[in-house]
KETI-417082 format. One line per field, with one value per residue (C-alpha): residue number from 1; residue in three letters; y, x, z. Coordinates in nm, 2 decimals. Example, Ala and Ser with C-alpha at 12.3 -4.5 7.8 and 13.67 -1.06 7.14 Angstrom:
2
num <- c(1|2)
residuo <- c(Ala|Ser)
north <- c(-0.45|-0.11)
east <- c(1.23|1.37)
up <- c(0.78|0.71)
//
This chain:
592
num <- c(1|2|3|4|5|6|7|8|9|10|11|12|13|14|15|16|17|18|19|20|21|22|23|24|25|26|27|28|29|30|31|32|33|34|35|36|37|38|39|40|41|42|43|44|45|46|47|48|49|50|51|52|53|54|55|56|57|58|59|60|61|62|63|64|65|66|67|68|69|70|71|72|73|74|75|76|77|78|79|80|81|82|83|84|85|86|87|88|89|90|91|92|93|94|95|96|97|98|99|100|101|102|103|104|105|106|107|108|109|110|111|112|113|114|115|116|117|118|119|120|121|122|123|124|125|126|127|128|129|130|131|132|133|134|135|136|137|138|139|140|141|142|143|144|145|146|147|148|149|150|151|152|153|154|155|156|157|158|159|160|161|162|163|164|165|166|167|168|169|170|171|172|173|174|175|176|177|178|179|180|181|182|183|184|185|186|187|188|189|190|191|192|193|194|195|196|197|198|199|200|201|202|203|204|205|206|207|208|209|210|211|212|213|214|215|216|217|218|219|220|221|222|223|224|225|226|227|228|229|230|231|232|233|234|235|236|237|238|239|240|241|242|243|244|245|246|247|248|249|250|251|252|253|254|255|256|257|258|259|260|261|262|263|264|265|266|267|268|269|270|271|272|273|274|275|276|277|278|279|280|281|282|283|284|285|286|287|288|289|290|291|292|293|294|295|296|297|298|299|300|301|302|303|304|305|306|307|308|309|310|311|312|313|314|315|316|317|318|319|320|321|322|323|324|325|326|327|328|329|330|331|332|333|334|335|336|337|338|339|340|341|342|343|344|345|346|347|348|349|350|351|352|353|354|355|356|357|358|359|360|361|362|363|364|365|366|367|368|369|370|371|372|373|374|375|376|377|378|379|380|381|382|383|384|385|386|387|388|389|390|391|392|393|394|395|396|397|398|399|400|401|402|403|404|405|406|407|408|409|410|411|412|413|414|415|416|417|418|419|420|421|422|423|424|425|426|427|428|429|430|431|432|433|434|435|436|437|438|439|440|441|442|443|444|445|446|447|448|449|450|451|452|453|454|455|456|457|458|459|460|461|462|463|464|465|466|467|468|469|470|471|472|473|474|475|476|477|478|479|480|481|482|483|484|485|486|487|488|489|490|491|492|493|494|495|496|497|498|499|500|501|502|503|504|505|506|507|508|509|510|511|512|513|514|515|516|517|518|519|520|521|522|523|524|525|526|527|528|529|530|531|532|533|534|535|536|537|538|539|540|541|542|543|544|545|546|547|548|549|550|551|552|553|554|555|556|557|558|559|560|561|562|563|564|565|566|567|568|569|570|571|572|573|574|575|576|577|578|579|580|581|582|583|584|585|586|587|588|589|590|591|592)
residuo <- c(Met|Ser|Glu|Pro|Glu|Pro|Pro|Gln|Ser|Gln|Leu|Thr|Asp|Leu|Ile|Glu|Pro|Gln|Thr|Leu|His|Asp|Ile|Gln|Arg|Ala|Phe|Ala|Glu|Leu|Thr|Gly|Val|Ala|Thr|Thr|Met|Arg|Asp|Ala|Ser|Gly|Ala|Pro|Leu|Thr|Ala|Thr|Ala|Gly|Glu|Ala|Glu|Phe|Cys|Arg|Ile|Val|Gln|Thr|Thr|Ala|Pro|Gly|Arg|Ala|Ala|Cys|Asp|Glu|Cys|His|Ala|Arg|Thr|Ala|Thr|Ala|Ala|Cys|Asn|Ser|Gly|Gly|Pro|Val|Arg|Thr|Glu|Cys|His|Ala|Gly|Leu|Thr|Gln|Tyr|Ala|Ala|Pro|Ile|Ser|Ile|Ala|Gly|Lys|Pro|Leu|Ala|Ala|Ile|Met|Val|Gly|Asp|Arg|Pro|Arg|Thr|Pro|Leu|Thr|Asp|Asp|Gln|Val|Arg|Ala|Val|Ala|Arg|Gln|Gln|Gly|Leu|Asp|Tyr|Glu|His|Leu|Arg|Arg|Ala|Ala|Trp|Met|Leu|Pro|Asn|Trp|Ser|Glu|Arg|Asp|Met|Asn|Thr|Ala|Ile|Thr|Phe|Ala|Gln|Leu|Leu|Ala|Asn|Thr|Leu|Ala|Arg|Ile|Gly|Phe|Gln|Thr|Arg|Glu|Ile|Arg|Gln|Arg|Val|Glu|Glu|Leu|Ser|Thr|Met|Tyr|Arg|Val|Ser|Thr|Leu|Leu|Ala|Ser|Ala|Arg|Gln|Leu|Asp|Asp|Val|Leu|Ser|Ala|Ala|Ala|Arg|Leu|Thr|Ala|Glu|Val|Leu|Asp|Ala|Lys|Ala|Ala|Gly|Leu|Arg|Leu|Leu|Asp|Glu|Asp|Thr|Gly|Glu|Leu|Arg|Ile|Ala|Ala|Val|Tyr|Asn|Leu|Ser|Gln|Ala|Tyr|Leu|Ser|Lys|Gly|Pro|Leu|Leu|Val|Arg|Glu|Ser|Pro|Ile|Asp|Glu|Gln|Ala|Leu|Arg|Glu|Gln|Leu|Val|Tyr|Val|Glu|Asp|Met|Pro|Thr|Asp|Pro|Arg|Thr|Val|Tyr|Pro|Asp|Asp|Ala|Arg|Arg|Glu|Gly|Ile|His|Ser|Ala|Leu|Val|Cys|Ala|Leu|Val|His|Arg|Gly|Arg|Ser|Leu|Gly|Val|Met|Arg|Val|Tyr|Ala|Gly|Ala|Arg|Arg|Val|Phe|Thr|Pro|Leu|Glu|Thr|Ser|Leu|Leu|Lys|Ala|Val|Ala|Asn|Gln|Val|Ala|Ala|Ala|Ile|Val|Asn|Ala|Arg|Met|Arg|Arg|Asn|Ala|Arg|Glu|Ala|Glu|Ala|Leu|Glu|Arg|Gln|Val|Arg|Leu|Ala|Gly|Asp|Val|Gln|Arg|Arg|Met|Ile|Pro|Ala|Glu|Pro|Pro|Arg|Arg|Asp|Arg|Leu|Asp|Ile|Ala|Ala|Ile|Tyr|Gln|Pro|Ser|Phe|Glu|Leu|Gly|Gly|Asp|Tyr|Tyr|Asp|Phe|Leu|Glu|Phe|Pro|Gly|Gly|Glu|Leu|Gly|Ile|Ala|Ile|Ala|Asp|Val|Ala|Gly|Lys|Gly|Val|Pro|Ala|Ser|Leu|Thr|Met|Ala|Ser|Ala|Arg|Ala|Ala|Leu|Arg|Ala|His|Ala|Arg|Asn|Ile|Tyr|His|Leu|Arg|Gln|Ile|Met|Val|Glu|Val|Asn|Arg|His|Leu|Cys|Arg|Asp|Thr|Leu|Ile|Asn|Glu|Phe|Val|Thr|Ala|Phe|Tyr|Gly|Val|Phe|Ser|Pro|Asp|Gly|Arg|Arg|Leu|Thr|Tyr|Cys|Asn|Ala|Gly|His|Glu|Pro|Val|Leu|Leu|Leu|Arg|Asn|Gly|Gln|Ile|Gln|Ser|Leu|Glu|Ala|Gly|Gly|Met|Val|Leu|Gly|Ile|Asp|Pro|Ala|Ala|Thr|Tyr|Ser|His|Ser|Val|Val|Asp|Leu|Arg|Ala|Gly|Asp|Val|Leu|Ala|Phe|Leu|Thr|Asp|Gly|Val|Val|Glu|Ala|Met|Asn|Tyr|Gln|Gly|Glu|Ala|Tyr|Gly|Arg|Glu|Arg|Phe|His|Glu|Ser|Leu|Lys|Arg|His|Gly|Gly|Leu|Glu|Ala|Ala|Gln|Ile|Ala|Gly|Gln|Leu|Ile|Trp|Asp|Val|Arg|Arg|Phe|Lys|Gly|Leu|Ala|Ala|Gln|Ser|Asp|Asp|Leu|Thr|Leu|Val|Val|Val|Arg|Val|Lys|Ala)
north <- c(-14.40|-14.42|-14.73|-14.97|-15.06|-15.41|-15.64|-15.55|-15.78|-15.95|-15.82|-16.15|-16.09|-15.79|-15.89|-16.25|-16.43|-16.51|-16.14|-16.05|-16.32|-16.20|-15.84|-15.94|-16.16|-15.88|-15.64|-15.88|-15.94|-15.57|-15.47|-15.80|-15.78|-16.06|-15.97|-16.12|-16.02|-16.09|-16.00|-15.78|-16.08|-16.17|-16.48|-16.52|-16.43|-16.52|-16.72|-16.52|-16.42|-16.34|-16.51|-16.52|-16.86|-16.77|-16.75|-17.07|-17.26|-17.12|-17.24|-17.60|-17.68|-17.65|-17.41|-17.19|-17.19|-17.10|-16.82|-16.66|-16.69|-16.52|-16.23|-16.17|-16.19|-15.95|-15.70|-15.72|-15.68|-15.39|-15.21|-15.28|-15.17|-14.85|-14.77|-14.67|-14.82|-15.03|-15.13|-15.43|-15.68|-16.05|-16.32|-16.36|-15.99|-15.91|-15.58|-15.60|-15.33|-15.35|-15.10|-15.14|-15.18|-14.98|-14.95|-14.68|-14.62|-14.98|-15.18|-15.52|-15.64|-15.54|-15.58|-15.68|-15.63|-15.70|-15.99|-15.82|-15.71|-15.34|-15.46|-15.80|-16.07|-16.17|-16.53|-16.51|-16.41|-16.69|-16.94|-16.83|-16.87|-17.22|-17.33|-17.20|-17.35|-17.68|-17.59|-17.67|-17.37|-17.39|-17.42|-17.13|-16.92|-16.96|-16.84|-16.54|-16.43|-16.42|-16.18|-15.83|-15.56|-15.29|-14.96|-14.66|-14.57|-14.93|-14.95|-14.61|-14.69|-15.03|-14.88|-14.60|-14.85|-15.07|-14.78|-14.69|-15.06|-15.07|-14.75|-14.89|-15.22|-15.02|-14.82|-15.13|-15.30|-14.99|-14.96|-15.33|-15.30|-14.99|-15.15|-15.46|-15.24|-15.03|-15.35|-15.49|-15.15|-15.12|-15.47|-15.39|-15.05|-15.20|-15.43|-15.14|-14.92|-15.19|-15.27|-14.91|-14.81|-15.09|-14.96|-14.67|-14.59|-14.43|-14.69|-14.97|-14.79|-14.76|-15.12|-15.26|-15.04|-15.16|-15.53|-15.50|-15.31|-15.58|-15.86|-15.69|-15.62|-15.95|-15.77|-15.88|-15.59|-15.25|-14.95|-14.61|-14.30|-13.98|-13.64|-13.43|-13.09|-12.92|-13.13|-13.27|-13.62|-13.91|-14.11|-14.48|-14.51|-14.87|-15.16|-15.51|-15.78|-15.56|-15.66|-15.45|-15.42|-15.26|-15.03|-14.92|-14.82|-14.44|-14.13|-14.05|-13.68|-13.56|-13.33|-13.62|-13.88|-13.80|-14.09|-13.96|-13.60|-13.69|-13.90|-13.61|-13.38|-13.62|-13.86|-14.19|-14.31|-14.65|-14.79|-15.09|-15.20|-15.04|-15.16|-15.03|-14.71|-14.40|-14.23|-14.49|-14.35|-14.69|-14.93|-15.18|-15.22|-15.27|-15.55|-15.72|-15.70|-15.86|-15.59|-15.48|-15.31|-15.06|-14.83|-14.51|-14.32|-14.00|-13.97|-13.65|-13.51|-13.20|-13.09|-13.15|-13.41|-13.64|-13.89|-14.18|-14.54|-14.78|-15.12|-15.35|-15.66|-15.94|-15.94|-15.71|-15.66|-15.45|-15.32|-15.31|-15.00|-15.16|-15.22|-14.86|-14.73|-14.95|-14.82|-14.46|-14.54|-14.72|-14.42|-14.18|-14.39|-14.41|-14.04|-13.98|-14.23|-14.05|-13.71|-13.86|-14.02|-13.69|-13.51|-13.75|-13.70|-13.32|-13.33|-13.51|-13.26|-12.97|-13.12|-13.14|-12.78|-12.66|-12.81|-12.61|-12.30|-12.34|-12.38|-12.07|-11.89|-11.97|-11.84|-11.52|-11.46|-11.49|-11.19|-10.98|-10.85|-11.06|-10.74|-10.37|-10.22|-10.04|-9.67|-9.42|-9.15|-9.37|-9.60|-9.85|-10.11|-10.31|-10.54|-10.77|-10.98|-11.15|-11.25|-11.57|-11.80|-11.59|-11.22|-10.92|-10.67|-10.63|-10.39|-10.38|-10.21|-10.13|-10.03|-9.84|-9.81|-9.44|-9.49|-9.41|-9.63|-9.71|-9.81|-9.96|-10.06|-10.19|-10.35|-10.57|-10.58|-10.91|-11.19|-11.53|-11.69|-11.43|-11.14|-11.31|-11.37|-11.01|-10.90|-11.10|-10.95|-10.60|-10.65|-10.79|-10.50|-10.23|-10.38|-10.42|-10.06|-9.90|-10.03|-9.89|-9.57|-9.27|-9.07|-9.21|-9.09|-9.29|-9.59|-9.59|-9.54|-9.86|-10.06|-9.95|-10.06|-10.39|-10.46|-10.35|-10.62|-10.89|-10.83|-10.82|-10.50|-10.57|-10.65|-10.35|-10.24|-9.94|-9.85|-9.59|-9.58|-9.34|-9.30|-9.15|-8.96|-9.10|-8.87|-8.95|-8.59|-8.60|-8.83|-8.83|-9.02|-9.11|-9.23|-9.45|-9.44|-9.58|-9.50|-9.18|-9.21|-9.00|-8.76|-8.68|-8.36|-8.16|-8.33|-8.25|-8.50|-8.44|-8.68|-8.76|-8.80|-8.67|-8.92|-9.05|-9.33|-9.69|-9.93|-10.18|-9.99|-9.74|-9.80|-9.43|-9.31|-9.05|-8.99|-8.71|-8.71|-8.48|-8.41|-8.38|-8.24|-8.43|-8.32|-8.51|-8.65|-8.68|-9.01|-9.16|-9.43|-9.64|-9.85|-10.04|-9.98|-10.30|-10.11|-9.83|-10.05|-10.32|-10.39|-10.47|-10.69|-10.40|-10.36|-10.03|-9.95|-9.84|-9.53|-9.28|-9.05|-9.32|-9.41|-9.05|-9.02|-9.34|-9.21|-8.89|-9.07|-9.31|-9.09|-9.02|-9.39|-9.58|-9.71|-10.07|-9.96|-9.72|-9.99|-10.24|-9.99|-9.88|-10.24|-10.31|-10.02|-10.17|-10.51|-10.37|-10.19|-10.50|-10.74|-11.10|-11.01|-11.20|-11.03|-10.97|-10.80|-10.79|-10.56|-10.40|-10.12|-9.97|-9.70|-9.48|-9.24|-8.98|-8.97|-8.67)
east <- c(-2.51|-2.15|-2.01|-1.85|-1.49|-1.43|-1.17|-0.81|-0.57|-0.28|0.07|0.16|-0.13|0.06|0.43|0.54|0.66|0.99|1.05|0.97|1.21|1.49|1.45|1.44|1.75|1.94|1.84|1.96|2.29|2.35|2.26|2.36|2.02|1.76|1.46|1.12|0.78|0.43|0.08|-0.17|-0.29|0.06|0.09|0.44|0.49|0.86|1.11|1.34|1.67|1.99|1.86|2.11|2.23|2.06|1.71|1.77|1.85|1.54|1.32|1.45|1.18|0.80|0.75|1.04|0.89|0.55|0.69|0.89|0.59|0.37|0.62|0.66|0.29|0.21|0.47|0.35|-0.02|0.06|0.24|-0.04|-0.31|-0.14|-0.03|0.31|0.64|0.64|0.94|0.89|1.09|1.05|1.00|1.38|1.46|1.56|1.45|1.27|1.12|0.83|0.73|0.39|0.36|0.05|-0.12|-0.38|-0.39|-0.45|-0.16|-0.12|0.19|0.49|0.86|1.04|1.40|1.59|1.63|1.92|1.95|1.99|2.24|2.41|2.17|2.25|2.30|1.97|1.79|1.95|1.88|1.51|1.47|1.64|1.42|1.10|1.17|1.34|1.68|2.04|2.16|2.53|2.46|2.22|2.46|2.74|2.50|2.40|2.76|2.77|2.47|2.58|2.42|2.20|2.40|2.18|2.34|2.31|1.95|1.85|2.03|1.85|1.51|1.55|1.65|1.35|1.11|1.25|1.22|0.86|0.77|0.94|0.74|0.42|0.49|0.57|0.25|0.04|0.18|0.13|-0.24|-0.28|-0.13|-0.35|-0.66|-0.56|-0.49|-0.83|-1.00|-0.82|-0.93|-1.29|-1.28|-1.15|-1.45|-1.68|-1.52|-1.53|-1.89|-2.00|-1.80|-1.97|-2.32|-2.42|-2.77|-2.80|-3.06|-2.81|-2.53|-2.74|-2.87|-2.52|-2.39|-2.66|-2.60|-2.22|-2.21|-2.42|-2.20|-1.87|-1.98|-2.16|-2.48|-2.84|-2.96|-2.86|-3.04|-2.98|-3.20|-3.14|-3.22|-3.49|-3.36|-3.69|-3.89|-3.62|-3.74|-3.50|-3.65|-3.57|-3.33|-3.21|-3.24|-3.10|-3.29|-3.56|-3.92|-4.18|-4.37|-4.07|-4.02|-4.38|-4.38|-4.40|-4.20|-3.87|-3.81|-3.46|-3.60|-3.80|-3.52|-3.25|-3.04|-3.03|-3.00|-2.69|-2.54|-2.58|-2.41|-2.14|-2.11|-2.14|-2.38|-2.39|-2.72|-2.68|-3.05|-3.30|-3.62|-3.53|-3.33|-3.55|-3.41|-3.57|-3.87|-4.04|-3.92|-4.20|-4.13|-3.76|-3.86|-4.08|-3.82|-3.56|-3.30|-3.11|-2.76|-2.71|-2.45|-2.58|-2.34|-2.39|-2.34|-2.14|-1.97|-1.76|-1.95|-2.29|-2.52|-2.68|-2.85|-2.76|-2.65|-2.78|-2.64|-2.84|-2.74|-2.98|-2.86|-2.68|-2.34|-2.02|-1.88|-1.50|-1.30|-1.22|-1.59|-1.68|-1.39|-1.50|-1.85|-1.73|-1.51|-1.80|-2.03|-1.78|-1.76|-2.14|-2.17|-1.92|-2.10|-2.43|-2.28|-2.11|-2.43|-2.62|-2.34|-2.36|-2.73|-2.70|-2.42|-2.64|-2.92|-2.67|-2.52|-2.86|-2.94|-2.60|-2.67|-3.00|-2.82|-2.55|-2.82|-3.00|-2.67|-2.62|-2.96|-2.89|-2.56|-2.74|-2.95|-2.63|-2.51|-2.22|-2.06|-2.15|-2.30|-2.08|-2.16|-1.97|-1.98|-1.97|-1.70|-1.86|-1.72|-1.87|-1.75|-1.98|-1.85|-2.12|-2.02|-2.22|-2.33|-2.65|-2.63|-2.86|-2.68|-2.75|-2.69|-2.86|-2.84|-3.16|-3.13|-3.43|-3.53|-3.46|-3.10|-3.14|-2.94|-3.08|-2.85|-2.98|-2.79|-2.96|-2.89|-3.14|-3.14|-3.01|-2.81|-2.85|-3.16|-3.42|-3.21|-3.16|-3.53|-3.61|-3.34|-3.50|-3.84|-3.70|-3.52|-3.82|-4.04|-3.80|-3.75|-4.13|-4.21|-3.92|-4.03|-4.38|-4.34|-4.15|-4.11|-3.84|-4.03|-4.34|-4.12|-3.99|-4.35|-4.46|-4.16|-4.21|-4.57|-4.48|-4.22|-4.45|-4.69|-4.43|-4.20|-4.21|-4.16|-3.79|-3.73|-3.65|-3.44|-3.22|-3.19|-3.05|-3.19|-3.07|-3.11|-2.85|-2.96|-2.86|-2.57|-2.44|-2.45|-2.74|-2.83|-3.18|-3.19|-3.38|-3.22|-3.43|-3.23|-2.92|-2.56|-2.52|-2.37|-2.05|-1.98|-1.60|-1.54|-1.22|-1.10|-1.42|-1.68|-2.06|-2.31|-2.63|-2.89|-3.23|-3.51|-3.68|-3.69|-3.60|-3.83|-4.06|-4.15|-4.42|-4.66|-4.76|-4.40|-4.34|-4.02|-3.85|-3.60|-3.31|-3.11|-2.73|-2.56|-2.24|-1.91|-1.63|-1.40|-1.67|-1.66|-1.96|-1.92|-2.23|-2.17|-2.34|-2.26|-2.05|-1.77|-1.75|-1.84|-1.57|-1.40|-1.03|-0.91|-0.93|-1.30|-1.24|-1.46|-1.31|-1.53|-1.65|-1.35|-1.10|-1.32|-1.34|-0.97|-0.92|-1.17|-0.98|-0.65|-0.76|-1.02|-0.80|-0.79|-1.03|-1.35|-1.23|-0.90|-1.08|-1.31|-1.02|-0.81|-1.10|-1.17|-0.80|-0.77|-1.06|-0.90|-0.57|-0.73|-0.93|-0.64|-0.73|-1.04|-1.35|-1.58|-1.90|-2.11|-2.16|-1.93|-2.09|-1.94|-2.03|-1.80|-1.91|-1.66|-1.80|-1.59|-1.54)
up <- c(7.46|7.36|7.21|7.47|7.43|7.29|7.46|7.38|7.19|7.36|7.29|7.13|6.88|6.76|6.80|6.76|7.08|6.92|6.84|7.20|7.32|7.10|7.21|7.57|7.54|7.37|7.65|7.92|7.75|7.71|8.07|8.25|8.42|8.43|8.20|8.14|8.00|8.14|8.02|8.20|8.41|8.52|8.29|8.14|7.77|7.75|7.95|8.17|8.01|8.20|8.52|8.81|8.95|9.28|9.12|8.92|9.24|9.41|9.13|9.14|9.39|9.33|9.63|9.49|9.14|9.28|9.50|9.21|8.98|9.23|9.29|8.91|8.84|9.13|9.00|8.64|8.72|8.95|8.67|8.42|8.67|8.76|8.40|8.53|8.65|8.97|9.19|9.44|9.64|9.59|9.85|9.86|9.92|9.56|9.40|9.06|8.84|8.59|8.31|8.14|7.76|7.67|7.33|7.28|7.65|7.74|7.92|7.74|7.91|8.13|8.09|8.41|8.50|8.83|9.07|9.24|9.60|9.69|9.96|10.01|10.14|10.50|10.61|10.80|10.48|10.28|10.55|10.57|10.19|10.20|10.47|10.31|9.97|10.09|9.95|10.06|10.26|10.17|9.80|9.81|10.02|9.76|9.49|9.70|9.73|9.35|9.32|9.21|9.42|9.27|9.27|9.24|8.91|8.76|8.88|8.73|8.40|8.37|8.46|8.21|7.94|8.03|8.00|7.66|7.55|7.68|7.48|7.17|7.20|7.25|6.93|6.73|6.86|6.78|6.43|6.37|6.48|6.26|5.96|6.00|6.03|5.73|5.52|5.62|5.55|5.21|5.12|5.21|5.05|4.73|4.72|4.80|4.53|4.27|4.34|4.35|4.04|3.84|3.93|3.70|3.83|4.18|4.29|4.20|4.39|4.71|4.70|4.65|4.93|5.18|5.09|5.10|5.43|5.60|5.46|5.55|5.91|5.95|6.04|6.02|5.80|5.67|5.52|5.37|5.41|5.21|5.36|5.20|5.27|5.21|5.46|5.69|5.63|5.59|5.30|5.25|4.95|4.99|5.23|5.28|5.47|5.63|5.60|5.42|5.75|5.92|5.62|5.63|6.00|5.92|5.83|5.99|6.05|6.16|6.42|6.58|6.57|6.83|6.70|6.34|6.45|6.66|6.38|6.13|6.39|6.52|6.22|6.42|6.69|6.86|6.99|7.23|7.21|6.97|7.14|7.48|7.38|7.46|7.15|6.92|6.73|6.66|6.94|6.90|6.53|6.60|6.85|6.60|6.34|6.57|6.56|6.87|6.85|6.57|6.42|6.25|6.03|5.85|5.48|5.45|5.14|5.18|5.48|5.33|5.50|5.24|5.48|5.71|5.68|5.94|6.03|6.25|6.46|6.55|6.91|7.15|7.01|7.06|6.74|6.72|6.63|6.30|6.23|6.31|6.11|5.82|5.83|5.83|5.53|5.35|5.43|5.28|4.96|4.94|4.99|4.71|4.49|4.55|4.46|4.16|4.04|4.09|3.91|3.62|3.60|3.62|3.36|3.12|3.17|3.15|2.83|2.67|2.79|2.66|2.32|2.31|2.43|2.16|1.89|2.03|2.03|1.67|1.59|1.78|1.61|1.28|1.39|1.42|1.08|0.94|0.81|0.80|0.48|0.23|0.16|-0.05|0.22|0.53|0.66|0.90|1.14|1.42|1.70|1.91|2.20|2.42|2.77|2.74|2.47|2.46|2.49|2.56|2.33|1.96|1.68|1.34|1.00|0.80|0.44|0.29|-0.08|-0.08|0.02|0.38|0.63|0.97|1.26|1.58|1.90|2.21|2.55|2.73|3.11|3.23|3.07|2.93|2.79|2.91|2.78|2.44|2.40|2.49|2.25|1.97|2.04|2.05|1.72|1.55|1.67|1.57|1.22|1.17|1.28|1.11|0.77|0.81|1.01|0.90|1.22|1.46|1.77|1.67|1.60|1.95|2.09|1.91|2.01|2.37|2.37|2.22|2.49|2.77|2.66|2.63|2.93|3.31|3.51|3.57|3.20|2.99|2.69|2.63|2.26|2.02|1.67|1.40|1.03|0.80|0.49|0.15|0.12|0.47|0.58|0.82|1.11|1.26|1.59|1.90|2.22|2.45|2.77|2.60|2.64|2.44|2.09|2.08|1.79|1.76|1.56|1.55|1.88|2.06|2.17|2.16|2.32|2.13|2.41|2.28|2.30|2.61|2.88|2.84|2.65|2.82|3.14|3.08|2.78|2.78|2.74|2.46|2.27|2.08|1.80|1.70|1.38|1.35|1.04|0.97|0.82|0.65|0.92|1.18|1.38|1.55|1.82|1.91|2.22|2.50|2.87|2.88|2.71|2.97|3.27|3.20|3.54|3.62|3.91|4.15|4.08|3.90|3.59|3.26|3.26|3.00|3.05|2.94|2.65|2.54|2.55|2.36|2.09|2.06|2.04|1.76|1.58|1.28|1.17|0.95|1.11|1.15|1.31|1.54|1.66|1.71|1.91|2.13|2.23|2.27|2.51|2.71|2.72|2.82|3.11|3.21|3.20|3.27|3.47|3.34|3.10|3.30|3.03|2.66|2.46|2.15|1.95|1.61|1.46|1.16|1.00|0.76|0.44|0.22)
//
């Protein structure tokens, strides 16, 4: 059921009578045509301005005044009822014109011009008027001679001017009404905002909103229900002046409540009488509670439905446009307050989690070597740039009593906390087994078994582990599905790929190792796939070919310079595009 239209205001409620009189008088003086205004029922709003002597004489008697008033009232009501201009002739044979003054499609009044004959009045016409109104014929005849006739041009000009004036008054009245409504809305919304802003807890916000809404709309009661998106139930969140018996009547599901379903779809629903409306889910409870008319407004924030606000009247009632507008405005404020309260709660939880993540990130960064080891025959540099606070990449250096140097680099599938925990587990397992097992292939077998026990099927690790001989002239390595280490020698690049599958998938996996003899000037680049898979804004990956060219271009520099230039080339390609994966790079240059 749509909401009935409340009674319209009078024109004088929107524009002061003195202002109307001044406008009318100026119009009459400018056009030389008698002008008056009457409301939609025909009652006069202003005294006639510019009235001809003939009309003044006619109205000196009671019958004359009654006849003129009847003619003017009939013309004004005809214009208001038709919603358009009306032209009539009065009892004395004078032509008059009325234009309605409509606000929001409702005629409130009419402006009337005229009281002139189209052609000169005949003696018989004047004699008939004198006889009917009890007037002196000669006196009235002399006044009739002084009446100017309506020429077609004069009449059309005055009519057009009157229509423009009616439209102008309508706009003024409409704007006045809108301004008054906005002022009242702003005043109310200031109270609402102040009250809601002072309540820090969500329960306090909703309770304050229910009470204030009922007070502002002079309603019997009010309530708020929030939507449970999982079940579709509208759960009671706050009420004002509703009994516990009514609140305990039963659950309210959106799919079973046409009123609330319509409100969530159309934002506002008017119910004339809750106990008799077929859409009401609990009509008997509404009757016992003594509630009748209701407004139901959706709580919507940025297109998302949060629930509904209900306002109840203790009797059948028509809510005004201002009241419905106010409820919508309050509902919007409440929806924003709900979202803000939830955001504050989520922010507190996120802040606490962020502190924990930062602490975990600090711990993880301590697992990454602060600086590479120094060796007489090896020049080593490393760069580590996680994409998040916690990363899934790592590299490590292991120094052995016999002078050997182990280098590990790994990449855990995924990002964030899960990847960082798996990384820590892989690092610990590799360190433990590397200290106790000599053969690299067996080290990888044990690390793989360890990860298979501790990880899910979709959690795996790619790793490269190599050991340099004490003199730095030999590298023994095993590659477990990792981005191949690149060996640059005399401008040519060789990929070190021997090993086996990724770690953490198949506990029965086996691995092989290989040995590379090194020469002075050789450069080894250990990297994770985040380096070659870095994307620019066009969605294009940096790629291995570009990385190979960069390594060849900068391979004659020292290790730290090579690493810096390699990463700089990646950044230059990527531009301002966000880093989506960890970047890890270790460069080893074999010295003479």
